[in-house]
Structure formats: structure tokens, C-alpha cells
C-alpha positions, 0 to 999 in steps of 0.5 A, spaced: 500 500 500 502 506 498 499 513 501 501 520 497 499 526 501 499 533 497 500 539 500 498 545 496 499 552 499 495 557 495 494 565 494 487 567 493 486 573 488 480 578 489 478 575 496 476 580 501 473 576 507 473 569 510 466 568 507 469 569 500 475 565 501 470 559 503 466 560 497 472 560 492 475 554 496 469 549 497 467 548 490 475 546 488 475 541 494 468 538 492 471 537 485 477 534 487 473 529 491 468 528 485 473 527 480 479 523 483 476 520 489 481 523 494 481 525 501 481 533 501 481 538 506 482 545 507 488 544 512 491 551 514 491 558 513 484 558 516 484 565 519 487 568 513 482 570 507 488 571 502 491 564 503 489 557 503 492 550 504 489 544 501 491 537 503 490 531 498 491 524 500 490 518 495 491 511 497 493 505 492 497 499 491 501 502 485 505 508 487 505 510 479 497 511 480 498 515 486 503 519 483 498 520 477 492 522 481 496 527 485 499 530 479 492 531 476 489 534 482 495 539 482 494 541 475 486 542 476 488 547 482 493 550 478 488 551 472 483 555 477 485 563 475 483 564 482 489 561 485 496 562 485 500 556 487 505 558 492 508 551 493 506 544 492 509 538 497 508 531 496 509 526 502 509 518 501 508 512 506 510 506 503 510 498 505 517 499 507 516 505 512 515 503 519 
């Protein structure tokens, strides 16, 4: 079993409040869940209205599949004009990790 976790640090464009931020971030989180069957959550910068940290996790028997899914997720988020991806970090857990 391989587990991949993707952490996306985002800068949001024309957002003036936490409420506006949620209206921009929630649809993307829902789209990632629906399209790629991954676990997704807004996991950081919760009190900042122009920043968001989205965490994505995928599990599969093949590490190549996990890589493909997380790459697709990153591209989907980066394609949204409301977001600028400041950083993307991937972490792994595999069968040889204790």
C-alpha cells in the first residue's frame, strides 16, 4: 500500500473576507473529491482570507497511480485563475516505512 499526501499552499486573488475565501475554496475541494476520489481538506491558513492550504491524500497499491492522481489534482488547482500556487509538497508512506 502506498499513501501520497499533497500539500498545496495557495494565494487567493480578489478575496476580501473569510466568507469569500470559503466560497472560492469549497467548490475546488468538492471537485477534487468528485473527480479523483481523494481525501481533501482545507488544512491551514484558516484565519487568513488571502491564503489557503489544501491537503490531498490518495491511497493505492501502485505508487505510479498515486503519483498520477496527485499530479492531476495539482494541475486542476493550478488551472483555477483564482489561485496562485505558492508551493506544492508531496509526502509518501510506503510498505517499507515503519
